N, C-alpha and C positions, 0 to 999 in steps of 0.2 A: 548194582552189583557195580565196581571199581574197573574200570578198564586199567590192569596190569601191565604192567611194563618190568623185564627181571634181566639184569647184566648179571648175574651171577652162571656163568657158563660152565664150572663146576661143577654143578645142581645136579643130580639126575632127571631132575622133571624138568631141566631147562632146554626149550629147541625155538629155536628160531627169536630168542630173547622175549618168551611168553613161556606160561606156565601148563603142564600136561595133566596140571589136577584141578578138578571142579572147585574145588575149595580148599583154601591153605588159613594157616594160623600164625598171626604177630604176639609173641611176646615180649614181655617187657614192663610189667608191671607200675614200677615204680622210674620207666623212665621218663627224662625231664628235655630228651632231646632223642634226635633220630639215634645218635651211639650208643642208647639205655637199650634199642630193639632189637629181635633178631627174628628173622624166617624160622618159626619150630616147623615147619613143612620140610625145611632142608634136608637132603640124603645124596652123600656125595659121590658124585658119578667116579666108579671105581675108575682106577688106568685099564685093565682087561677092559672095559665097557664101552661099546661104542657108541656113538649117539644115534645107530638104525637099532639101537636095542632098548630106548628108551623107552621107559613104560606108557608112551602115549598109542593109543589104539585110535584115535582120531586124530583131527589137526588140533595143535596146542588152542589151549582156551585165552583170548584175548580178553573177557569178561569174566569173572568169579566171584565166587563168597570170600569173603574176607574176616575171619573172627580175627578180635582183636583184643589182648590182655595189657596195651599204653591205655589206661584209663584218663590219661594227664593228656590224650592228642587230643585237639578239636574236632576230626575225625570220628571218635568211636562213641558210638550209641549206642550204648545196653551189648555192649562188647562186638559190636559189629563194625567193620569199616565203612561210616558213609561216604568217602571223600570220591568224585570221579575220576579220579584216576589217581592210581599209586604207583610208583619205582622200589622194586626191591634191589641193595647194593651189595654190593660184597664179593665182586670178580677177584677168583683165586681163592675162595673160603673154601677151607677143610672139615669145619663145624658151624653150626648154625650162629656161634658164637661170633662168628666173621661177617654174617650178614647185618644189614638193617633195613628197616624201613625207612625210603629218605625222603618218605612224604612225612615224617610226621611233623604236625607243628604242635606246638604248645598250646594249653590253654590262654 
């Protein structure tokens, strides 16, 4: 499972630049670069929601499974990310389309 680092601080699941989910999904079946991808697991942190109300029931995950639809990425192995480390970018995002897999590498 990849080590995940996430700078999308507007995501409900982001805590300490890690993800509170055990599994995320990266979309971008036609992507030829990172801008064509997005974190489909993104959920906007509502203005009235504080970080203390994050869905984390334990410490955020540093390693997690990543399903991936970016089939033209060199790390995609049967729709699963095989990278040792990935980064999700998109600080300030309000929708999944404002995020991307910064670790995407074209085949």
